[in-house]
GUGUMI-621143 format. One record per residue (C-alpha): residue in three letters; x negated, y, z. Coordinates in steps of 0.05 Angstrom, whole numbers, plus 5000, padded with zeros to 4 digits. Layout:
! residues N
ALA	X	Y	Z
...
//
This chain:
! residues 597
MET	1013	7313	3767
ASN	1085	7311	3783
ASN	1106	7328	3715
ILE	1080	7263	3685
PHE	1122	7200	3683
ILE	1082	7141	3662
VAL	1124	7080	3644
GLU	1110	7024	3694
GLY	1100	6952	3670
LYS	1077	6970	3599
GLN	1016	6933	3584
LYS	0961	6973	3549
SER	0953	6943	3479
SER	0888	6910	3465
ASN	0897	6925	3390
GLU	0891	7000	3396
ASP	0831	7031	3357
ILE	0822	7099	3388
SER	0764	7144	3371
VAL	0752	7217	3387
ILE	0707	7248	3329
GLU	0685	7318	3309
SER	0722	7355	3256
LYS	0688	7399	3203
SER	0704	7459	3247
GLY	0664	7426	3303
LEU	0726	7411	3343
ALA	0742	7344	3371
PHE	0804	7307	3343
VAL	0831	7234	3348
LYS	0834	7176	3298
TYR	0884	7122	3321
ASN	0890	7055	3287
GLY	0861	7084	3220
PHE	0906	7147	3225
TYR	0879	7217	3239
LEU	0922	7252	3289
ASN	0897	7323	3278
SER	0866	7359	3219
GLN	0796	7334	3202
HIS	0782	7404	3180
ASP	0805	7448	3231
PRO	0859	7420	3283
VAL	0870	7489	3320
LYS	0888	7518	3252
GLU	0936	7464	3237
ALA	0965	7471	3307
LYS	0979	7541	3300
ARG	1009	7529	3234
LEU	1057	7477	3263
ALA	1076	7512	3325
ASN	1092	7579	3282
HIS	1139	7532	3240
TYR	1176	7494	3295
TYR	1177	7538	3358
LYS	1245	7569	3372
LYS	1256	7618	3430
ASN	1303	7594	3482
HIS	1296	7520	3463
ALA	1272	7457	3491
HIS	1220	7429	3446
ILE	1213	7354	3448
LEU	1143	7337	3420
PHE	1130	7261	3400
GLY	1057	7250	3403
LEU	1002	7284	3440
GLY	0943	7277	3392
PHE	0886	7315	3422
SER	0936	7363	3454
TYR	0924	7422	3402
LEU	0996	7425	3380
ALA	1026	7421	3454
LYS	0977	7473	3475
GLU	0999	7522	3420
LEU	1073	7510	3435
LEU	1057	7526	3506
GLU	1024	7592	3486
LYS	1089	7614	3453
MET	1134	7595	3505
GLY	1174	7640	3553
GLU	1210	7630	3617
SER	1272	7603	3578
ASP	1235	7547	3538
PHE	1213	7478	3557
LEU	1166	7431	3528
PHE	1181	7353	3535
ILE	1118	7312	3509
ILE	1124	7237	3493
GLU	1061	7202	3481
PRO	1073	7122	3470
SER	1003	7102	3475
ILE	0977	7102	3550
ARG	0908	7090	3528
LEU	0908	7146	3481
PHE	0934	7192	3535
GLU	0879	7172	3582
GLU	0829	7181	3528
VAL	0850	7251	3513
ARG	0860	7267	3586
ASP	0785	7245	3602
LYS	0755	7285	3543
CYS	0796	7351	3538
ASP	0829	7396	3592
LEU	0900	7381	3600
GLY	0907	7427	3662
SER	0950	7483	3628
LEU	0998	7429	3605
VAL	1004	7380	3668
ASP	1007	7436	3717
HIS	1065	7475	3683
LYS	1127	7478	3712
ARG	1163	7479	3645
VAL	1127	7421	3615
PHE	1143	7345	3627
PHE	1108	7285	3599
ILE	1133	7213	3585
VAL	1070	7170	3574
GLY	1086	7100	3544
TYR	1154	7086	3512
GLU	1219	7070	3551
LYS	1282	7083	3516
GLU	1322	7093	3578
GLN	1276	7142	3608
ILE	1275	7185	3546
GLU	1347	7184	3539
ASP	1357	7207	3616
GLU	1308	7266	3599
VAL	1341	7286	3540
LYS	1406	7283	3575
PHE	1383	7331	3630
LEU	1359	7379	3581
VAL	1419	7378	3538
THR	1466	7386	3595
SER	1426	7432	3638
ASP	1408	7491	3595
TYR	1396	7477	3522
MET	1456	7436	3496
ALA	1448	7447	3421
GLN	1379	7483	3429
ILE	1334	7424	3419
GLU	1276	7424	3373
PHE	1248	7356	3353
ILE	1176	7353	3334
VAL	1136	7294	3311
SER	1061	7301	3310
PRO	1023	7287	3247
ASN	1021	7216	3227
TYR	1061	7192	3287
GLU	1121	7178	3238
LYS	1075	7127	3204
LEU	1052	7098	3264
TYR	1118	7093	3305
SER	1173	7098	3252
GLN	1225	7063	3295
TYR	1211	7103	3358
VAL	1218	7167	3318
LYS	1288	7144	3291
VAL	1314	7123	3361
ILE	1292	7185	3391
GLY	1324	7226	3336
ASP	1387	7185	3347
ILE	1388	7200	3419
ILE	1381	7272	3409
THR	1435	7276	3359
THR	1483	7234	3399
THR	1475	7272	3464
VAL	1483	7335	3432
LYS	1547	7316	3401
LEU	1574	7286	3465
SER	1556	7354	3501
VAL	1592	7390	3447
VAL	1653	7346	3464
ASN	1648	7360	3534
ILE	1640	7437	3527
GLY	1702	7437	3480
THR	1744	7400	3533
ILE	1724	7450	3587
ALA	1739	7508	3539
VAL	1809	7478	3523
PHE	1828	7455	3592
SER	1796	7504	3642
LYS	1856	7551	3658
ILE	1904	7489	3659
TRP	1855	7453	3709
GLN	1854	7517	3754
LYS	1931	7522	3753
ASN	1939	7452	3767
MET	1888	7450	3822
LEU	1923	7508	3858
TYR	1990	7479	3852
ASN	1969	7403	3875
LEU	1928	7435	3933
ASN	1992	7468	3954
GLU	2029	7406	3955
SER	1970	7357	3979
TRP	2002	7351	4048
LYS	2048	7301	4023
SER	1990	7257	4002
ILE	1941	7209	4040
PRO	1867	7224	4033
PHE	1829	7177	3989
LYS	1778	7178	4042
VAL	1825	7130	4082
PHE	1821	7081	4028
GLU	1748	7066	4031
ASN	1731	6993	4042
LYS	1807	6976	4051
PHE	1809	6916	4009
THR	1772	6848	3997
CYS	1809	6827	3938
PRO	1792	6825	3864
ILE	1806	6889	3825
ILE	1829	6885	3752
ILE	1827	6955	3714
ALA	1874	6956	3657
ALA	1861	7008	3605
SER	1901	7020	3538
GLY	1850	6994	3487
PRO	1881	6952	3432
SER	1855	6887	3465
LEU	1899	6894	3525
THR	1956	6868	3491
LYS	1926	6796	3484
GLN	1914	6793	3561
LEU	1982	6816	3583
GLU	2005	6742	3594
HIS	1948	6729	3641
LEU	1957	6794	3679
ARG	2030	6778	3692
LYS	2010	6715	3725
VAL	1959	6750	3769
ARG	2016	6801	3785
GLU	2064	6750	3804
ASN	2013	6717	3850
ASN	1987	6783	3877
SER	1917	6747	3868
ALA	1883	6810	3847
LEU	1895	6887	3853
ILE	1914	6915	3789
ILE	1897	6987	3772
ALA	1930	7021	3714
ALA	1886	7075	3679
GLY	1933	7130	3670
SER	1978	7122	3607
THR	1967	7048	3612
ILE	2022	7049	3662
ASN	2075	7046	3601
PRO	2048	6984	3561
LEU	2043	6945	3630
LEU	2115	6967	3650
LYS	2142	6949	3581
ALA	2110	6880	3588
GLY	2146	6871	3656
ILE	2080	6883	3695
LYS	2084	6935	3754
PRO	2009	6952	3772
HIS	1994	6960	3842
LEU	1967	7032	3834
VAL	1961	7082	3776
VAL	1906	7132	3771
SER	1916	7194	3737
ILE	1865	7256	3728
ASP	1883	7290	3660
GLY	1911	7360	3668
GLY	1943	7365	3598
GLU	2018	7366	3576
ALA	2003	7299	3537
ASN	1989	7263	3603
TRP	2053	7287	3636
ALA	2088	7267	3573
HIS	2063	7193	3593
PHE	2101	7198	3657
LYS	2160	7243	3656
ASN	2206	7192	3627
THR	2176	7131	3671
ASN	2202	7115	3739
TYR	2136	7109	3774
ASP	2158	7123	3844
ASP	2149	7056	3870
ILE	2075	7049	3843
PRO	2022	7085	3889
LEU	1993	7145	3852
PHE	1918	7161	3860
TYR	1911	7229	3832
SER	1855	7286	3826
LEU	1876	7358	3845
SER	1868	7379	3770
VAL	1917	7328	3743
HIS	1979	7356	3712
LYS	2019	7385	3772
ASP	2088	7352	3750
ILE	2057	7284	3757
PRO	2046	7284	3834
LYS	2104	7335	3841
HIS	2158	7286	3807
HIS	2127	7224	3844
GLN	2171	7209	3905
GLY	2131	7150	3931
PHE	2061	7134	3960
LYS	2007	7185	3936
VAL	1931	7187	3947
VAL	1896	7252	3935
TYR	1818	7259	3922
ASN	1767	7311	3904
THR	1724	7308	3841
GLY	1685	7357	3805
ASP	1647	7413	3845
GLU	1622	7395	3912
THR	1627	7472	3937
LEU	1698	7475	3917
SER	1710	7402	3950
ALA	1678	7423	4017
TRP	1728	7486	4016
ILE	1786	7442	4001
ASN	1771	7394	4054
LYS	1767	7456	4104
ALA	1832	7484	4076
VAL	1871	7416	4086
GLY	1833	7402	4153
LYS	1818	7329	4127
ASP	1762	7301	4084
LEU	1798	7280	4020
GLY	1743	7236	3998
PHE	1708	7246	3930
VAL	1712	7208	3865
VAL	1660	7205	3816
GLY	1685	7200	3744
GLY	1672	7220	3671
ALA	1706	7233	3606
SER	1760	7178	3617
VAL	1811	7161	3669
ALA	1780	7092	3668
ASN	1711	7119	3689
PHE	1749	7144	3751
CYS	1785	7076	3764
PHE	1716	7044	3760
TYR	1689	7085	3818
ILE	1756	7079	3857
ALA	1749	7003	3851
LYS	1681	7006	3875
ILE	1700	7045	3938
ILE	1764	7012	3960
THR	1745	6941	3953
SER	1685	6891	3968
GLY	1710	6843	3917
PRO	1694	6830	3842
ILE	1718	6877	3789
SER	1741	6865	3717
PHE	1759	6907	3659
ILE	1813	6893	3606
GLY	1834	6939	3551
GLN	1774	6974	3554
ASP	1756	6975	3482
LEU	1725	7040	3472
ALA	1730	7026	3397
TYR	1785	7021	3346
THR	1792	6945	3350
ASN	1829	6924	3287
ASN	1834	6995	3265
LEU	1883	7013	3323
THR	1878	7067	3374
HIS	1914	7036	3430
ALA	1949	6978	3457
GLU	2020	6963	3436
GLY	2068	7000	3480
ASN	2025	7059	3491
THR	2056	7126	3465
ASN	1996	7142	3425
PHE	1989	7073	3390
LYS	1975	7082	3315
GLY	1925	7057	3261
VAL	1866	7093	3240
THR	1814	7084	3185
LYS	1740	7092	3182
GLU	1752	7145	3127
GLU	1794	7184	3174
LEU	1741	7189	3228
VAL	1685	7204	3179
LYS	1733	7260	3151
GLN	1741	7291	3224
ASN	1665	7283	3234
ARG	1680	7237	3294
TYR	1657	7167	3264
VAL	1604	7130	3300
SER	1589	7055	3297
VAL	1564	7016	3367
LYS	1549	6946	3383
GLY	1613	6902	3389
TYR	1634	6858	3449
TYR	1617	6801	3405
GLY	1556	6831	3372
GLY	1556	6864	3305
GLU	1582	6934	3293
VAL	1650	6963	3312
LEU	1687	7028	3294
SER	1680	7082	3349
ASP	1679	7157	3355
PHE	1641	7206	3400
PRO	1693	7209	3454
PHE	1695	7137	3465
LEU	1619	7137	3461
SER	1620	7190	3517
MET	1661	7145	3564
LYS	1620	7085	3546
ARG	1556	7121	3571
VAL	1587	7141	3634
PHE	1604	7068	3648
GLU	1535	7046	3634
ASP	1506	7100	3677
MET	1555	7084	3736
ILE	1538	7008	3733
THR	1464	7023	3733
ALA	1472	7070	3793
PHE	1511	7018	3832
ARG	1461	6965	3819
LYS	1404	7012	3837
TYR	1439	7029	3905
GLY	1452	6954	3920
ASP	1517	6937	3896
ASN	1510	6872	3865
ARG	1581	6846	3867
PRO	1605	6808	3804
ILE	1627	6862	3752
TYR	1652	6836	3685
ASN	1681	6865	3620
SER	1737	6819	3602
THR	1765	6859	3546
GLU	1747	6810	3493
GLY	1743	6861	3439
GLY	1718	6929	3424
ALA	1651	6957	3446
PHE	1595	6924	3485
LEU	1583	6955	3555
GLU	1509	6952	3571
GLY	1493	6924	3638
ILE	1563	6895	3647
THR	1568	6821	3635
ASN	1621	6796	3585
LEU	1668	6744	3617
GLU	1734	6720	3586
PHE	1794	6744	3625
GLU	1821	6672	3639
LYS	1752	6652	3669
PHE	1752	6714	3712
ILE	1822	6695	3738
ASN	1807	6623	3745
THR	1742	6640	3785
TYR	1761	6697	3828
CYS	1841	6704	3829
ASN	1856	6642	3875
LYS	1883	6675	3935
ASN	1949	6715	3951
TYR	1934	6787	3975
ASN	2002	6808	3985
GLU	1988	6821	4062
GLU	1931	6862	4045
PHE	1969	6903	3997
ASN	2033	6914	4041
GLU	1985	6938	4097
ALA	1945	6986	4055
PHE	2010	7018	4025
LYS	2055	7021	4083
SER	2099	7083	4088
TYR	2072	7145	4119
ASP	2099	7212	4140
PRO	2082	7275	4105
ASP	2036	7322	4146
TYR	2076	7388	4160
GLU	2023	7416	4205
ASN	1976	7409	4146
ARG	2024	7449	4104
SER	2016	7509	4145
GLN	1938	7508	4146
ILE	1939	7502	4068
ILE	1984	7565	4061
ASP	1940	7603	4109
SER	1878	7584	4069
LEU	1913	7602	4002
GLU	1931	7671	4034
THR	1861	7679	4057
GLU	1834	7667	3989
ARG	1883	7713	3956
GLU	1858	7768	4000
ASN	1785	7747	3980
LEU	1803	7750	3903
GLN	1839	7819	3911
LYS	1772	7847	3937
VAL	1736	7814	3884
VAL	1780	7853	3827
ARG	1761	7919	3863
VAL	1687	7900	3868
ALA	1683	7877	3794
LYS	1719	7936	3770
LYS	1670	7978	3806
ALA	1611	7942	3774
ILE	1642	7946	3704
ASP	1651	8026	3714
ILE	1576	8030	3737
LEU	1555	7993	3674
SER	1598	8031	3627
SER	1567	8097	3648
THR	1494	8067	3645
SER	1455	8089	3589
ARG	1430	8039	3536
GLU	1381	8088	3510
THR	1327	8083	3561
VAL	1282	8022	3576
THR	1283	8034	3650
VAL	1350	8031	3689
GLU	1353	8078	3750
ALA	1337	8048	3815
LYS	1397	8074	3849
ILE	1440	8039	3798
LEU	1405	7972	3806
LYS	1413	7982	3882
ARG	1493	7991	3876
LEU	1497	7930	3831
ASP	1456	7887	3876
LYS	1499	7909	3934
LEU	1568	7892	3892
ASP	1536	7827	3874
GLY	1526	7806	3946
LYS	1600	7822	3960
LEU	1622	7781	3899
ASN	1580	7724	3923
GLU	1613	7728	3994
TYR	1680	7735	3965
LEU	1676	7678	3917
LYS	1635	7629	3965
SER	1696	7581	3967
ASN	1691	7573	3890
ILE	1764	7571	3884
VAL	1757	7599	3815
HIS	1710	7538	3796
TYR	1749	7509	3738
ILE	1769	7577	3703
ILE	1698	7609	3710
MET	1660	7551	3676
PRO	1669	7572	3607
VAL	1656	7645	3624
ASN	1586	7625	3653
PHE	1574	7583	3592
ARG	1593	7635	3545
VAL	1554	7692	3577
ASN	1488	7650	3589
HIS	1486	7628	3514
GLN	1508	7691	3478
TYR	1460	7737	3514
GLN	1393	7701	3504
ALA	1331	7738	3491
LYS	1313	7741	3416
GLN	1246	7729	3386
ASN	1201	7792	3390
GLU	1253	7826	3432
THR	1234	7903	3448
PRO	1236	7926	3518
LEU	1295	7972	3497
GLU	1331	7914	3468
GLN	1317	7872	3530
THR	1347	7926	3573
ARG	1408	7934	3528
ARG	1416	7855	3527
ILE	1414	7849	3606
LEU	1460	7907	3615
ASN	1513	7877	3566
LYS	1505	7807	3594
SER	1521	7835	3663
ASP	1579	7873	3634
ALA	1606	7811	3600
LEU	1596	7768	3666
TYR	1637	7820	3707
LYS	1693	7823	3659
GLY	1696	7749	3653
ILE	1700	7745	3732
LEU	1751	7794	3731
GLU	1798	7762	3679
SER	1790	7692	3710
VAL	1805	7724	3782
GLU	1865	7763	3757
THR	1892	7698	3725
THR	1879	7658	3788
LEU	1914	7711	3831
ARG	1977	7712	3786
ILE	1978	7633	3797
LEU	1969	7641	3876
ASP	2021	7698	3879
LYS	2073	7648	3847
ILE	2057	7593	3890
LEU	2059	7635	3951
LYS	2124	7668	3934
ASN	2153	7600	3919
ASN	2132	7576	3986
GLN	2164	7634	4021
GLU	2226	7626	3979
GLY	2229	7552	4000
GLU	2225	7568	4074
GLU	2278	7620	4069
//
């Protein structure tokens, strides 16, 4: 029974009164602590009615309450290959009772069914997150079995909130991908072309023993600047500026030891273009705005992030392992991972409000600094309240909540894999970060920042020479990929031509057409195996997979038309993405040639 997760460490309640009795139709049903969990008259008829009401094709159905399993089985009867059923039964005793008295085989052995037995918020949250981010996003149907809301009203509310929040966060992420995919693609290619001027992040693994302070631009940063200045003067900790935080720090006379940048948008470049940051080591991802590393004339460190297949090809193209940085919605998420990898010392956050502390967006000195009100956030459908650093509730929004979730997932993962070093939230304001202990910044400094690490810093950031041999290898790799993409254009056009002349008026597609398309698919997979179009193709895959889902009661002819139209949309999406990428590559390679002449 691999699809059942039973919450460990939960004691079975001795106050549970469970009885299995016979309904008027002769079928068994459950009575639990005085509540009937199925119809006393005809539980199957009731289950069919509920299943007809709640079932939605292409959805993940989250069923809270197993009862005597009638509703779960009726939902399963209606499910197809594109559906999923996630069952949460909060009572372990009830689950065991039902399992012993009726056959749950069709459910527990089904590959598209998953049980959580017992109640554990984190496990439920993980499963919902998986469903939302894998295939279903907003296609989640939450079903509460009869009388479970009376028995577990608080659980029902919590699960409902988890689903709502997770879906909204996923929508935020999808929106970001849709807006930035072409920009990321362009940045990645330009930055890769210039990456020979930078040092791989891999070199910095376990480079330091010092404490690290990650400075973000939340409103509470301002009150920590005096303490931070003393740390910098004494070089008693390594200070990381999270992206645009470089500006409030420099305006306060504090030069961070390094700045991390990941954002590919023009707004991010605006933070840097009027700033002299050559003498601050720059740690950047390949998708960052291309002008940020281009105009930085000092010490630069480059890393992979995002897709592992693309990263493997990039490493091969540059002839080195660049190293991989795990991140999230915010540059500070990336800073956290970088800090963990480069030092064995303690880590502290400052300015990590993730909330509108004192109704402000940022710390003073950040170019985006401004006031905000709850009414404005509500009007923009962004408002959410979260637990505050000092308790109570604080004003936040869904993008902040997305970043907060990543921090909490990261600390959970770090601890799970044995990283037990001191990690503190010294923001002294904003949102509370689950799993990260609060510690006043002054106490963190007094406890951990008592040594001068200047020698360690100088050794790590000593000058280096650009790798010109690497440059030739990168250019060769880009030219090879250009040839592959030119082949993709020809293959995609052939596939589109075949589909345009394929009849939509017959249920069966001729075998010779399917064979030709299969052959072309094989060529596409071969020519795109580097995944060089990773960023630009992401919204295409999402759009095609969600626009061409099977409809309820779809006829065989409708199914054939849908599949043909889906394939046509996919080939056209690939063609457009590749042609855009080719135009970027042509320009980069032409610039390289002109530079050499």
